[in-house]
C-alpha positions, 0 to 999 in steps of 0.5 A: 166304273168310278162308282165301284171304285167309291163303294169300296173307298171313301173319296179322299182315301182314293184322291190321297193314293198316288199314281204308283199306289193306284198302279199297285192296288189295280192289279188286286182291284181293276177298277182302280185303275179307271183313275189312272185314266182320269188323270193322264187322258186328256195331256197323253191325248194333246202329246199323242196329236203332236205326233199323229196328224189323225185324231183316231190315230191319237185316241187309239195310241192313247189306249194302246198306251193305257192297256200296257201300262196295265199288262207291265205294271209290276215293271215299273219301278220307283227311282231316283230322278224318275216320276210315274209320269215320266213311266206312262209318258215313255209308253205313249212315246213308244207306241205313238213313234210305232204308230207314227212309223207305221203311216208313214210306210203305208202312205210312203209320205212323210208326215211332217212333224211340227218344228218343235216336235221335230226338234225333239225327235230329230236332233242330231245330237239326241238321238240315242233318246230317239229309242226308247225301248232303253227307258231305264239306261236313260233314267240312270244316266238321268239321275246322275246328272245335277237336278236342274239339269235332268228335270229339263231333259224330263220336261221336254223329252219324257213328259213332252212339253214345249220349251214355251211351257218350261220356261213359264214354270221354270221362270226363265225366258225362252233362249235360256231354256234353249241354251240350258237344254242344249246344254243339257243333252249334250252331258246327257250324251257324255254320262251315257256314252262313257256308260256305255261306250268306254 
């Protein structure tokens, strides 16, 4: 498939395309979507494996996420404070947690998540993030937060980065990241509730 892309464009042209441009062009040139797969398959698989114990389930979920991203590409809108990666991770999260709940119902046994994943999903102060169907509303609230605050929430809850990874990329200590994420969640919830419940 990549070879077909190479025939119609130069390597330099292809590599300089942003993810959003590739997504847009993939409607006219479906083979271009292989670039999205190439760029995101490995990180999405890592994310899916932190949610699901089965490698086979993780692979199935990633394939489903790519299918949904392609089918619903026209719903992708460039928004302030949001990135293409946050959009595709949101799709992956939604599909993975649906699969997780389905597997749990089938086995009637609660599957243990690792502590960090459990904290990010089940934190009672962040239940408003569990329903990932509210993606657009979440992105609107993130756009109203200070950039440093929004960035921490995007990293942990949308892109699925660990607090250790965030600490390294932001040159902070892990306790500092925990404190800032806690404050960011409280501010997010305050703004979200003001928009919807007041």
